[in-house]
C-alpha positions, 0 to 999 in steps of 0.5 A, a space after each residue: 460507504 464501506 471499505 476494508 483494509 486490502 494491503 500494506 505498501 512497503 517500498 524499497 530502492 530495489 526489490 532484492 533489498 526489500 526482500 532481505 529487509 522484510 525477511 530479516 525483520 519478519 522471519 519469512 521471505 516475500 514471494 515474488 509477484 510480478 511486473 506492473 508494466 504500465 507503471 514500470 514497477 514490480 513487487 513481492 508479497 506476504 500474506 497477512 490474512 485471507 484477504 490482506 497482504 503486505 506488498 513490497 514494491 520497487 521500480 523495475 530496472 528492466 521495465 520501461 518508464 511510464 509516460 507519467 509519474 509512477 504511483 506511490 510517489 516512487 519518482 519523487 526525489 524525497 521518496 528516493 532519498 528516503 528509500 536510500 536509507 532502507 525500505 519503509 512502510 509508506 502507504 496502504 490500500 483499501 478495497 471497495 465494491 464501488 470505487 467510483 462512489 468511494 473516490 467521490 465520497 472522499 473530501 481529500 483527493 485520492 486520484 482518478 480510477 485506472 484499470 491495471 493488471 499484473 499477469 492474470 490479475 485485473 483490478 481498478 485503482 485510484 492514482 493521483 495524476 502527479 503520483 503523490 501519496 493520498 494524505 501523505 500516505 495516511 489516506 489509503 489508495 482505493 482498489 476494486 477487484 472485479 472478480 473472485 480472484 485476490 493476490 492473497 489467495 495464492 500465497 502461503 500462510 506466512 504466520 503474520 497477522 496485523 495487530 494494529 495500524 496507526 498514523 500521525 499527520 499534521 492535519 489529523 482532523 482532515 484525515 479522520 474526516 476522509 477516513 470516516 467518509 470511507 468507512 475506515 475510521 476504525 481501521 486506522 487511528 490518526 493522531 497529530 504529528 509534525 511529520 506524516 507517519 504510518 506504522 503497522 504492528 504485526 504478530 510474527 512467529 518471532 513475536 511482535 514487530 512494527 513496520 
């Protein structure tokens, strides 16, 4: 099974707060993406490379709450409390050409495959029924883009590049095993930590910055 890094997920209490935060840290302001009507969220984006990007996501105050928990644990009280102190890198996504096989290959639950859309973009993505983050955010959400279009294609060069992605988890062996099954063992190095944590080092025009 081969999967590739697709995007990093930064969550914020509001999209405006997240945009201000990333602009202050990285020196470039995210570009508005659009609304995920089915999830009641909206996003802004920053390009990292030809087919990788940073997604800033927040609950859309003008959207309709879905009849199920939102993705990325955005409805969870613990996540709401965490975001009350500021935007955070909470998760990442890996793309694959066969999302069903990839989801089945993971020894840890990554959720069921759902069709999703935002504007003219269409994709398929794994979402746990209760909205939790797979592997406490260290194991990626899986995504499959069905055609040649990708969100990063229309984004301007931000001057940002991913230098390293690292994680810590109370059960690192289980996370490493799941990453290995997905072909992602070299993308994310996982060490032991009492609290799950994801960190991304980015090269910016201002120098190195860690999310």
